[in-house]
C-alpha atoms as a printed R data frame, in Angstrom:
    type eleno elety resid chain resno       x       y       z
1   ATOM     1    CA   MET     A     1 109.035 -41.674 -86.154
2   ATOM     2    CA   ALA     A     2 112.205 -43.754 -85.834
3   ATOM     3    CA   ARG     A     3 112.283 -46.289 -83.024
4   ATOM     4    CA   LEU     A     4 114.420 -45.066 -80.138
5   ATOM     5    CA   SER     A     5 116.288 -46.893 -77.406
6   ATOM     6    CA   VAL     A     6 116.956 -45.883 -73.821
7   ATOM     7    CA   MET     A     7 120.632 -46.153 -74.689
8   ATOM     8    CA   ASP     A     8 120.164 -43.437 -77.311
9   ATOM     9    CA   PRO     A     9 121.893 -40.321 -75.961
10  ATOM    10    CA   SER     A    10 119.010 -38.173 -77.239
11  ATOM    11    CA   ILE     A    11 116.974 -39.582 -74.363
12  ATOM    12    CA   ARG     A    12 119.425 -40.463 -71.622
13  ATOM    13    CA   ALA     A    13 121.372 -37.208 -72.007
14  ATOM    14    CA   MET     A    14 118.266 -35.360 -70.778
15  ATOM    15    CA   PHE     A    15 118.720 -36.831 -67.289
16  ATOM    16    CA   HIS     A    16 121.409 -36.213 -64.693
17  ATOM    17    CA   PRO     A    17 121.463 -38.637 -61.773
18  ATOM    18    CA   ALA     A    18 124.424 -38.057 -59.474
19  ATOM    19    CA   SER     A    19 127.730 -39.475 -60.618
20  ATOM    20    CA   GLY     A    20 128.142 -43.041 -59.389
21  ATOM    21    CA   LEU     A    21 124.485 -43.370 -58.357
22  ATOM    22    CA   THR     A    22 122.367 -46.185 -59.752
23  ATOM    23    CA   TYR     A    23 118.850 -44.753 -59.613
24  ATOM    24    CA   LEU     A    24 116.166 -47.445 -59.548
25  ATOM    25    CA   ASP     A    25 113.630 -45.562 -57.441
26  ATOM    26    CA   THR     A    26 111.235 -44.038 -59.980
27  ATOM    27    CA   ALA     A    27 108.316 -45.570 -58.078
28  ATOM    28    CA   THR     A    28 109.155 -43.069 -55.312
29  ATOM    29    CA   TYR     A    29 109.827 -40.126 -57.623
30  ATOM    30    CA   GLY     A    30 110.840 -39.842 -61.248
31  ATOM    31    CA   LEU     A    31 113.826 -37.825 -62.399
32  ATOM    32    CA   PRO     A    32 113.016 -34.699 -64.438
33  ATOM    33    CA   PRO     A    33 114.277 -34.362 -68.030
34  ATOM    34    CA   ASP     A    34 116.097 -31.172 -69.043
35  ATOM    35    CA   PRO     A    35 113.177 -29.647 -71.009
36  ATOM    36    CA   THR     A    36 110.970 -29.898 -67.921
37  ATOM    37    CA   LEU     A    37 113.417 -28.034 -65.702
38  ATOM    38    CA   LEU     A    38 114.126 -25.438 -68.392
39  ATOM    39    CA   ALA     A    39 110.420 -24.682 -68.784
40  ATOM    40    CA   MET     A    40 109.953 -24.344 -65.034
41  ATOM    41    CA   ARG     A    41 113.038 -22.164 -64.606
42  ATOM    42    CA   ALA     A    42 111.866 -19.827 -67.360
43  ATOM    43    CA   ALA     A    43 108.536 -19.450 -65.565
44  ATOM    44    CA   GLU     A    44 110.301 -18.895 -62.232
45  ATOM    45    CA   GLU     A    45 112.425 -16.139 -63.761
46  ATOM    46    CA   ALA     A    46 109.309 -14.471 -65.162
47  ATOM    47    CA   TRP     A    47 107.686 -14.810 -61.745
48  ATOM    48    CA   GLN     A    48 110.756 -13.303 -60.072
49  ATOM    49    CA   SER     A    49 110.876 -10.356 -62.487
50  ATOM    50    CA   GLY     A    50 107.139  -9.736 -62.434
51  ATOM    51    CA   THR     A    51 106.918 -10.172 -66.204
52  ATOM    52    CA   GLY     A    52 104.988 -13.452 -66.167
53  ATOM    53    CA   VAL     A    53 101.449 -13.642 -67.533
54  ATOM    54    CA   TRP     A    54  99.436 -15.875 -65.246
55  ATOM    55    CA   VAL     A    55  96.800 -16.740 -67.833
56  ATOM    56    CA   GLU     A    56  99.512 -18.081 -70.142
57  ATOM    57    CA   TRP     A    57 100.943 -20.123 -67.265
58  ATOM    58    CA   ASP     A    58  97.530 -21.497 -66.449
59  ATOM    59    CA   ARG     A    59  96.753 -22.490 -70.034
60  ATOM    60    CA   GLU     A    60  99.892 -24.639 -70.163
61  ATOM    61    CA   ALA     A    61  97.943 -27.224 -68.178
62  ATOM    62    CA   GLU     A    62  95.815 -27.889 -71.255
63  ATOM    63    CA   ARG     A    63  98.914 -29.327 -72.908
64  ATOM    64    CA   ALA     A    64  99.283 -31.673 -69.942
65  ATOM    65    CA   ARG     A    65  95.617 -32.695 -70.159
66  ATOM    66    CA   ALA     A    66  95.922 -33.538 -73.848
67  ATOM    67    CA   ALA     A    67  99.213 -35.407 -73.456
68  ATOM    68    CA   PHE     A    68  97.939 -37.496 -70.557
69  ATOM    69    CA   GLY     A    69  94.865 -38.420 -72.572
70  ATOM    70    CA   ARG     A    70  97.095 -39.653 -75.392
71  ATOM    71    CA   LEU     A    71  99.200 -41.713 -72.983
72  ATOM    72    CA   ILE     A    72  96.208 -43.655 -71.652
73  ATOM    73    CA   GLY     A    73  94.189 -43.679 -74.878
74  ATOM    74    CA   ALA     A    74  91.354 -41.426 -73.684
75  ATOM    75    CA   ALA     A    75  89.947 -38.197 -75.090
76  ATOM    76    CA   ALA     A    76  91.256 -35.069 -73.378
77  ATOM    77    CA   ALA     A    77  87.653 -34.073 -72.648
78  ATOM    78    CA   ARG     A    78  87.485 -36.984 -70.204
79  ATOM    79    CA   VAL     A    79  90.499 -35.809 -68.172
80  ATOM    80    CA   ALA     A    80  90.260 -33.641 -65.055
81  ATOM    81    CA   LEU     A    81  93.276 -31.912 -63.503
82  ATOM    82    CA   MET     A    82  93.921 -32.828 -59.857
83  ATOM    83    CA   PRO     A    83  96.601 -32.019 -57.263
84  ATOM    84    CA   GLY     A    84  96.720 -35.608 -55.984
85  ATOM    85    CA   VAL     A    85  95.165 -39.063 -56.254
86  ATOM    86    CA   SER     A    86  93.211 -38.754 -53.008
87  ATOM    87    CA   VAL     A    87  91.347 -35.717 -54.357
88  ATOM    88    CA   GLY     A    88  90.102 -37.692 -57.347
89  ATOM    89    CA   VAL     A    89  89.190 -40.645 -55.154
90  ATOM    90    CA   GLY     A    90  87.482 -38.302 -52.691
91  ATOM    91    CA   LEU     A    91  85.328 -36.897 -55.483
92  ATOM    92    CA   VAL     A    92  84.137 -40.395 -56.362
93  ATOM    93    CA   ALA     A    93  83.748 -41.394 -52.710
94  ATOM    94    CA   ALA     A    94  81.579 -38.350 -52.010
95  ATOM    95    CA   ASP     A    95  79.029 -39.688 -54.504
96  ATOM    96    CA   LEU     A    96  78.551 -42.909 -52.545
97  ATOM    97    CA   LYS     A    97  75.357 -43.283 -50.516
98  ATOM    98    CA   PRO     A    98  74.408 -45.203 -47.365
99  ATOM    99    CA   GLY     A    99  73.928 -48.843 -48.262
100 ATOM   100    CA   ASP     A   100  76.352 -48.772 -51.196
101 ATOM   101    CA   ARG     A   101  78.972 -51.516 -51.175
102 ATOM   102    CA   VAL     A   102  82.633 -50.975 -52.082
103 ATOM   103    CA   VAL     A   103  85.019 -53.874 -52.745
104 ATOM   104    CA   MET     A   104  88.790 -53.356 -52.634
105 ATOM   105    CA   PRO     A   105  92.011 -55.165 -51.704
106 ATOM   106    CA   ALA     A   106  92.820 -55.097 -47.995
107 ATOM   107    CA   ALA     A   107  96.354 -54.002 -48.890
108 ATOM   108    CA   GLU     A   108  95.239 -51.165 -51.174
109 ATOM   109    CA   PHE     A   109  97.226 -47.916 -51.246
110 ATOM   110    CA   THR     A   110  96.207 -45.570 -48.454
111 ATOM   111    CA   SER     A   111  95.293 -42.621 -50.702
112 ATOM   112    CA   VAL     A   112  92.760 -44.852 -52.438
113 ATOM   113    CA   MET     A   113  91.535 -46.610 -49.321
114 ATOM   114    CA   PHE     A   114  91.200 -43.724 -46.848
115 ATOM   115    CA   PRO     A   115  88.632 -41.596 -48.751
116 ATOM   116    CA   LEU     A   116  86.516 -44.732 -49.098
117 ATOM   117    CA   LEU     A   117  86.904 -45.601 -45.412
118 ATOM   118    CA   VAL     A   118  85.668 -42.100 -44.618
119 ATOM   119    CA   ALA     A   119  82.561 -42.936 -46.656
120 ATOM   120    CA   ARG     A   120  82.002 -45.930 -44.359
121 ATOM   121    CA   GLU     A   121  81.325 -43.452 -41.557
122 ATOM   122    CA   ARG     A   122  78.127 -42.430 -43.325
123 ATOM   123    CA   GLY     A   123  76.859 -45.942 -43.964
124 ATOM   124    CA   VAL     A   124  78.801 -47.188 -47.002
125 ATOM   125    CA   GLU     A   125  79.732 -50.863 -46.695
126 ATOM   126    CA   ILE     A   126  83.413 -51.597 -47.270
127 ATOM   127    CA   VAL     A   127  84.523 -55.120 -48.197
128 ATOM   128    CA   GLU     A   128  88.296 -55.616 -47.844
129 ATOM   129    CA   VAL     A   129  89.621 -58.661 -49.691
130 ATOM   130    CA   ASP     A   130  92.724 -60.240 -48.166
131 ATOM   131    CA   ASP     A   131  93.553 -62.544 -51.079
132 ATOM   132    CA   ILE     A   132  94.051 -60.441 -54.203
133 ATOM   133    CA   ASP     A   133  93.411 -63.525 -56.336
134 ATOM   134    CA   ARG     A   134  89.874 -63.646 -54.904
135 ATOM   135    CA   LEU     A   135  89.036 -60.028 -55.645
136 ATOM   136    CA   ALA     A   136  86.805 -60.839 -58.625
137 ATOM   137    CA   ASP     A   137  84.912 -63.413 -56.544
138 ATOM   138    CA   ALA     A   138  84.047 -60.712 -53.997
139 ATOM   139    CA   ILE     A   139  82.316 -58.599 -56.667
140 ATOM   140    CA   THR     A   140  78.796 -59.887 -56.128
141 ATOM   141    CA   PRO     A   141  75.342 -58.494 -56.963
142 ATOM   142    CA   GLY     A   142  74.783 -55.361 -54.902
143 ATOM   143    CA   THR     A   143  78.366 -54.156 -55.290
144 ATOM   144    CA   THR     A   144  78.431 -50.448 -56.155
145 ATOM   145    CA   LEU     A   145  82.133 -49.768 -56.677
146 ATOM   146    CA   VAL     A   146  85.349 -51.753 -57.041
147 ATOM   147    CA   ALA     A   147  88.540 -49.831 -56.180
148 ATOM   148    CA   LEU     A   148  92.018 -51.160 -56.944
149 ATOM   149    CA   SER     A   149  95.478 -50.305 -58.215
150 ATOM   150    CA   LEU     A   150  96.599 -51.361 -61.671
151 ATOM   151    CA   VAL     A   151 100.029 -52.250 -60.262
152 ATOM   152    CA   GLN     A   152 100.487 -53.036 -56.587
153 ATOM   153    CA   MET     A   153 103.089 -50.637 -55.228
154 ATOM   154    CA   GLN     A   154 104.464 -53.158 -52.712
155 ATOM   155    CA   THR     A   155 104.675 -56.221 -55.001
156 ATOM   156    CA   GLY     A   156 104.971 -54.844 -58.537
157 ATOM   157    CA   ARG     A   157 102.178 -57.161 -59.650
158 ATOM   158    CA   VAL     A   158  99.930 -56.024 -62.499
159 ATOM   159    CA   LEU     A   159  96.376 -56.903 -61.488
160 ATOM   160    CA   PRO     A   160  93.896 -58.491 -63.934
161 ATOM   161    CA   VAL     A   161  91.955 -55.303 -64.635
162 ATOM   162    CA   ALA     A   162  90.098 -56.654 -67.671
163 ATOM   163    CA   GLU     A   163  88.756 -59.520 -65.565
164 ATOM   164    CA   ILE     A   164  87.751 -57.128 -62.774
165 ATOM   165    CA   VAL     A   165  85.991 -54.799 -65.213
166 ATOM   166    CA   GLU     A   166  84.127 -57.707 -66.792
167 ATOM   167    CA   ARG     A   167  82.951 -58.954 -63.411
168 ATOM   168    CA   ALA     A   168  81.933 -55.444 -62.321
169 ATOM   169    CA   GLU     A   169  79.927 -54.937 -65.496
170 ATOM   170    CA   ALA     A   170  78.142 -58.236 -64.893
171 ATOM   171    CA   VAL     A   171  76.784 -57.029 -61.526
172 ATOM   172    CA   GLY     A   172  76.315 -53.346 -62.439
173 ATOM   173    CA   ALA     A   173  79.253 -52.058 -60.380
174 ATOM   174    CA   GLN     A   174  81.607 -49.193 -61.223
175 ATOM   175    CA   VAL     A   175  85.403 -49.457 -61.240
176 ATOM   176    CA   LEU     A   176  87.859 -46.951 -59.773
177 ATOM   177    CA   LEU     A   177  91.424 -47.681 -60.895
178 ATOM   178    CA   ASP     A   178  94.609 -46.141 -59.523
179 ATOM   179    CA   ALA     A   179  97.000 -46.491 -62.475
180 ATOM   180    CA   THR     A   180  99.850 -44.516 -60.907
181 ATOM   181    CA   HIS     A   181 102.377 -47.356 -61.064
182 ATOM   182    CA   GLY     A   182 101.217 -48.554 -64.466
183 ATOM   183    CA   VAL     A   183 101.007 -45.556 -66.803
184 ATOM   184    CA   PRO     A   184 102.791 -45.204 -69.210
185 ATOM   185    CA   PHE     A   185 104.288 -48.715 -69.177
186 ATOM   186    CA   VAL     A   186 101.243 -50.945 -68.710
187 ATOM   187    CA   PRO     A   187  98.757 -50.333 -71.536
188 ATOM   188    CA   LEU     A   188  95.082 -50.181 -70.662
189 ATOM   189    CA   GLY     A   189  94.102 -50.902 -74.255
190 ATOM   190    CA   ASP     A   190  90.418 -51.261 -75.050
191 ATOM   191    CA   VAL     A   191  89.513 -51.514 -71.365
192 ATOM   192    CA   ILE     A   192  90.143 -47.776 -70.825
193 ATOM   193    CA   ASP     A   193  86.706 -46.944 -72.233
194 ATOM   194    CA   ARG     A   194  85.075 -49.390 -69.825
195 ATOM   195    CA   ILE     A   195  86.700 -48.125 -66.622
196 ATOM   196    CA   ASP     A   196  84.533 -45.589 -64.813
197 ATOM   197    CA   TYR     A   197  87.317 -43.629 -63.097
198 ATOM   198    CA   VAL     A   198  91.105 -43.696 -63.500
199 ATOM   199    CA   VAL     A   199  93.354 -41.736 -61.129
200 ATOM   200    CA   VAL     A   200  97.075 -41.227 -61.685
201 ATOM   201    CA   ALA     A   201  99.705 -39.343 -59.685
202 ATOM   202    CA   ALA     A   202 102.234 -37.937 -62.166
203 ATOM   203    CA   TYR     A   203 105.348 -37.329 -60.045
204 ATOM   204    CA   LYS     A   204 106.585 -40.891 -60.393
205 ATOM   205    CA   HIS     A   205 106.614 -42.694 -63.732
206 ATOM   206    CA   LEU     A   206 105.279 -39.646 -65.600
207 ATOM   207    CA   LEU     A   207 108.335 -37.598 -64.538
208 ATOM   208    CA   CYS     A   208 106.288 -34.570 -63.456
209 ATOM   209    CA   PRO     A   209 106.696 -32.281 -60.453
210 ATOM   210    CA   ARG     A   210 104.807 -33.327 -57.352
211 ATOM   211    CA   GLY     A   211 101.344 -31.777 -57.165
212 ATOM   212    CA   VAL     A   212 100.223 -33.049 -60.572
213 ATOM   213    CA   ALA     A   213  97.591 -35.777 -60.899
214 ATOM   214    CA   PHE     A   214  94.722 -36.724 -63.165
215 ATOM   215    CA   LEU     A   215  91.220 -38.147 -62.982
216 ATOM   216    CA   ALA     A   216  89.885 -39.689 -66.175
217 ATOM   217    CA   VAL     A   217  86.092 -39.924 -66.053
218 ATOM   218    CA   ARG     A   218  84.077 -42.208 -68.304
219 ATOM   219    CA   GLU     A   219  82.009 -40.090 -70.637
220 ATOM   220    CA   ASP     A   220  78.608 -41.137 -69.282
221 ATOM   221    CA   HIS     A   221  79.596 -40.016 -65.752
222 ATOM   222    CA   ILE     A   222  80.566 -36.475 -66.769
223 ATOM   223    CA   GLY     A   223  77.874 -34.199 -65.434
224 ATOM   224    CA   ARG     A   224  76.337 -36.977 -63.343
225 ATOM   225    CA   LEU     A   225  79.202 -37.047 -60.827
226 ATOM   226    CA   PRO     A   226  78.639 -33.996 -58.598
227 ATOM   227    CA   PRO     A   227  81.438 -31.400 -59.051
228 ATOM   228    CA   ILE     A   228  81.835 -30.817 -55.322
229 ATOM   229    CA   PHE     A   229  85.180 -29.028 -55.734
230 ATOM   230    CA   SER     A   230  83.785 -26.430 -58.155
231 ATOM   231    CA   ASN     A   231  85.950 -23.344 -58.343
232 ATOM   232    CA   TRP     A   232  86.957 -20.566 -60.714
233 ATOM   233    CA   ARG     A   233  89.181 -22.950 -62.688
234 ATOM   234    CA   SER     A   234  86.308 -25.353 -63.389
235 ATOM   235    CA   SER     A   235  83.958 -22.650 -64.697
236 ATOM   236    CA   ASP     A   236  83.038 -22.227 -68.345
237 ATOM   237    CA   ALA     A   237  84.989 -18.931 -68.450
238 ATOM   238    CA   PRO     A   238  87.913 -19.294 -66.012
239 ATOM   239    CA   TYR     A   239  89.757 -16.204 -67.253
240 ATOM   240    CA   SER     A   240  86.856 -13.788 -67.069
241 ATOM   241    CA   HIS     A   241  84.249 -15.085 -64.596
242 ATOM   242    CA   PHE     A   242  85.616 -14.129 -61.177
243 ATOM   243    CA   PHE     A   243  82.562 -12.894 -59.257
244 ATOM   244    CA   GLY     A   244  79.040 -14.046 -58.571
245 ATOM   245    CA   GLY     A   245  76.809 -16.668 -60.181
246 ATOM   246    CA   PRO     A   246  75.160 -18.368 -61.798
247 ATOM   247    CA   LEU     A   247  76.807 -21.785 -61.593
248 ATOM   248    CA   ALA     A   248  78.265 -22.268 -65.047
249 ATOM   249    CA   LEU     A   249  80.726 -25.118 -65.373
250 ATOM   250    CA   ALA     A   250  83.150 -26.106 -68.107
251 ATOM   251    CA   GLY     A   251  82.188 -28.787 -70.569
252 ATOM   252    CA   GLY     A   252  83.680 -32.231 -70.223
253 ATOM   253    CA   ALA     A   253  85.747 -33.397 -67.258
254 ATOM   254    CA   ALA     A   254  87.253 -29.911 -66.910
255 ATOM   255    CA   GLN     A   255  84.262 -29.153 -64.673
256 ATOM   256    CA   TYR     A   256  86.056 -31.287 -62.054
257 ATOM   257    CA   ASP     A   257  89.382 -29.400 -62.317
258 ATOM   258    CA   VAL     A   258  90.939 -28.187 -59.098
259 ATOM   259    CA   SER     A   259  92.891 -24.923 -59.023
260 ATOM   260    CA   PHE     A   260  96.572 -25.774 -59.311
261 ATOM   261    CA   GLY     A   261 100.131 -24.518 -59.006
262 ATOM   262    CA   TRP     A   262 101.111 -22.945 -62.330
263 ATOM   263    CA   ILE     A   263 104.803 -23.734 -62.467
264 ATOM   264    CA   THR     A   264 104.377 -27.408 -61.591
265 ATOM   265    CA   TRP     A   265 101.930 -27.822 -64.460
266 ATOM   266    CA   ILE     A   266 104.263 -26.039 -66.872
267 ATOM   267    CA   GLY     A   267 106.829 -28.705 -66.032
268 ATOM   268    CA   ALA     A   268 104.222 -31.432 -66.315
269 ATOM   269    CA   ALA     A   269 103.304 -30.392 -69.846
270 ATOM   270    CA   ALA     A   270 106.938 -30.703 -70.942
271 ATOM   271    CA   SER     A   271 107.443 -34.131 -69.357
272 ATOM   272    CA   LEU     A   272 104.186 -35.582 -70.621
273 ATOM   273    CA   GLU     A   273 104.751 -34.473 -74.194
274 ATOM   274    CA   LEU     A   274 108.163 -36.134 -74.159
275 ATOM   275    CA   LEU     A   275 106.575 -39.334 -72.872
276 ATOM   276    CA   VAL     A   276 103.998 -39.236 -75.659
277 ATOM   277    CA   ASP     A   277 106.827 -39.036 -78.203
278 ATOM   278    CA   TRP     A   278 108.780 -41.833 -76.524
279 ATOM   279    CA   GLN     A   279 105.680 -43.998 -76.318
280 ATOM   280    CA   ALA     A   280 105.013 -43.545 -80.037
281 ATOM   281    CA   ALA     A   281 108.645 -44.386 -80.821
282 ATOM   282    CA   GLY     A   282 108.578 -47.584 -78.743
283 ATOM   283    CA   ALA     A   283 111.267 -46.323 -76.381
284 ATOM   284    CA   LEU     A   284 109.202 -47.089 -73.286
285 ATOM   285    CA   ASP     A   285 109.283 -50.802 -74.071
286 ATOM   286    CA   GLU     A   286 112.949 -50.836 -73.080
287 ATOM   287    CA   SER     A   287 112.139 -49.931 -69.466
288 ATOM   288    CA   VAL     A   288 109.737 -52.853 -69.193
289 ATOM   289    CA   ALA     A   289 112.332 -55.199 -70.703
290 ATOM   290    CA   LEU     A   290 114.915 -54.031 -68.165
291 ATOM   291    CA   ALA     A   291 112.533 -54.758 -65.289
292 ATOM   292    CA   ARG     A   292 111.753 -58.197 -66.655
293 ATOM   293    CA   ASP     A   293 115.472 -58.893 -66.995
294 ATOM   294    CA   LEU     A   294 116.155 -57.756 -63.433
295 ATOM   295    CA   ALA     A   295 113.385 -59.967 -62.034
296 ATOM   296    CA   GLY     A   296 114.848 -62.925 -63.879
297 ATOM   297    CA   ARG     A   297 118.318 -62.293 -62.532
298 ATOM   298    CA   LEU     A   298 116.926 -62.066 -58.997
299 ATOM   299    CA   GLU     A   299 114.991 -65.298 -59.574
300 ATOM   300    CA   ILE     A   300 111.605 -63.835 -58.671
301 ATOM   301    CA   PRO     A   301 108.389 -63.616 -60.703
302 ATOM   302    CA   TRP     A   302 108.141 -60.527 -62.920
303 ATOM   303    CA   GLY     A   303 105.025 -58.531 -62.058
304 ATOM   304    CA   GLY     A   304 104.328 -57.320 -65.595
305 ATOM   305    CA   GLY     A   305 105.401 -53.667 -65.354
306 ATOM   306    CA   THR     A   306 108.495 -51.734 -64.321
307 ATOM   307    CA   LEU     A   307 108.435 -52.524 -60.589
308 ATOM   308    CA   VAL     A   308 110.617 -55.353 -59.274
309 ATOM   309    CA   CYS     A   309 109.997 -56.235 -55.630
310 ATOM   310    CA   PRO     A   310 112.231 -59.007 -54.263
311 ATOM   311    CA   PRO     A   311 111.594 -60.252 -50.714
312 ATOM   312    CA   ILE     A   312 113.986 -59.280 -47.921
313 ATOM   313    CA   ASP     A   313 114.162 -60.353 -44.277
314 ATOM   314    CA   ASP     A   314 116.880 -58.030 -42.978
315 ATOM   315    CA   PRO     A   315 116.019 -54.452 -44.046
316 ATOM   316    CA   ASP     A   316 118.879 -52.906 -42.103
317 ATOM   317    CA   ARG     A   317 121.444 -55.113 -43.836
318 ATOM   318    CA   VAL     A   318 119.953 -54.361 -47.242
319 ATOM   319    CA   ARG     A   319 119.740 -50.643 -46.547
320 ATOM   320    CA   ALA     A   320 123.402 -50.548 -45.524
321 ATOM   321    CA   ALA     A   321 124.461 -52.423 -48.662
322 ATOM   322    CA   LEU     A   322 122.488 -50.091 -50.925
323 ATOM   323    CA   ALA     A   323 124.031 -47.047 -49.258
324 ATOM   324    CA   GLU     A   324 127.527 -48.509 -49.577
325 ATOM   325    CA   HIS     A   325 127.113 -49.232 -53.285
326 ATOM   326    CA   ARG     A   326 125.064 -46.101 -54.034
327 ATOM   327    CA   LEU     A   327 122.022 -47.947 -55.320
328 ATOM   328    CA   LYS     A   328 118.788 -45.972 -54.824
329 ATOM   329    CA   ALA     A   329 115.633 -48.005 -54.228
330 ATOM   330    CA   ALA     A   330 112.756 -48.149 -51.730
331 ATOM   331    CA   PHE     A   331 111.436 -50.481 -49.051
332 ATOM   332    CA   ARG     A   332 107.739 -51.429 -49.050
333 ATOM   333    CA   GLY     A   333 106.428 -54.015 -46.630
334 ATOM   334    CA   THR     A   334 108.730 -57.042 -46.655
335 ATOM   335    CA   ALA     A   335 110.153 -56.242 -50.090
336 ATOM   336    CA   LEU     A   336 112.795 -54.080 -51.679
337 ATOM   337    CA   ARG     A   337 111.208 -52.063 -54.491
338 ATOM   338    CA   LEU     A   338 113.269 -51.309 -57.588
339 ATOM   339    CA   SER     A   339 111.797 -49.529 -60.604
340 ATOM   340    CA   THR     A   340 113.165 -48.768 -64.044
341 ATOM   341    CA   HIS     A   341 112.698 -45.894 -66.496
342 ATOM   342    CA   VAL     A   342 114.200 -44.466 -69.670
343 ATOM   343    CA   TYR     A   343 117.296 -43.208 -67.855
344 ATOM   344    CA   ASN     A   344 118.280 -46.765 -66.902
345 ATOM   345    CA   ASP     A   345 120.304 -49.168 -69.035
346 ATOM   346    CA   THR     A   346 121.682 -52.686 -68.906
347 ATOM   347    CA   ALA     A   347 124.661 -51.547 -66.858
348 ATOM   348    CA   ASP     A   348 122.240 -50.440 -64.113
349 ATOM   349    CA   ILE     A   349 120.582 -53.854 -64.186
350 ATOM   350    CA   ASP     A   350 123.939 -55.641 -64.060
351 ATOM   351    CA   ARG     A   351 124.961 -53.598 -61.045
352 ATOM   352    CA   ALA     A   352 121.643 -53.944 -59.227
353 ATOM   353    CA   ALA     A   353 121.528 -57.698 -59.716
354 ATOM   354    CA   ALA     A   354 125.075 -58.116 -58.406
355 ATOM   355    CA   ILE     A   355 124.360 -56.011 -55.304
356 ATOM   356    CA   VAL     A   356 120.848 -57.211 -54.453
357 ATOM   357    CA   ALA     A   357 120.846 -60.926 -55.304
358 ATOM   358    CA   PRO     A   358 122.980 -62.040 -52.325
359 ATOM   359    CA   LEU     A   359 120.758 -60.073 -49.932
360 ATOM   360    CA   LEU     A   360 117.388 -61.611 -50.752
361 ATOM   361    CA   ALA     A   361 115.365 -63.588 -48.234
362 ATOM   362    CA   HIS     A   362 115.109 -66.735 -50.372
363 ATOM   363    CA   ARG     A   363 118.862 -66.669 -51.037
364 ATOM   364    CA   VAL     A   364 119.787 -66.117 -47.371
365 ATOM   365    CA   SER     A   365 117.535 -68.954 -46.173
366 ATOM   366    CA   ALA     A   366 118.600 -71.367 -48.923
């Protein structure tokens, strides 16, 4: 396949941000490509007319499962279909027992942290690490699970997952990784087969409708992790077994599937297959390069992915400037969060740097 560029109209023409808007807010929600919306609209028209076949809609999710597996380098049989990250985390958290110890960053994303804090109510020990650089040191003998994000949503920093996995393996602990802000731009490489659980919400960098998420389960945990959300969709015959027992679950991680909204997953399949193609063509590298360039222009460290999070000390002033210049971004903690994707180009980076640089905390105080 020929190498593509984000400036290639075959990619950028699929997206339609509002005229005059510089959209650097993918970390809040990604923009949908044309094929995704066309697939969903066709399903909506069939729904409206009563001519849709629900089994065909439902089976479209298998395309999404396979495409997601290719994006992270894992077999589709290891991928479970979820409606959100917290559901996948909750499944793992439900397997924890009194006396188990969980280590995680104190500033971890709420949808990862809260299901584990609920487990504390039944006797699970939770160790919150304030200094992210000391996370590996906190993984000591007796640790059961380490939970963390691949990319911190509020700083854009890519965490040293390989080091964390190595330390966890040394003490017999499992690793739960939220890769939402990393996939598909931060490769997991060989470490993917060593991570026990990977959760990803797909409505951001994977350009899917909201309500689509994944849980990748390491092969040796499939069948051992209790399928507490068992339902008709996770059975071994989801299109024919509607009544009664016995308990007969699907093979592979599909036994952890949660019943889902059909039309959202039809859109997800279209987006994910495009991303697989763009990944193979090298087109996704351009988004990472744009983020690195933007960080350099703002004179802040680049985190390693597509999130750029410069410090601010006057959010109201920054918010007003972004509104005036029609630059879409987000505010997280004491930082402005900008994030790039295939619909961005160097002109977007030029514009963002010119607007944001004078507003940053270290510039204002200098």
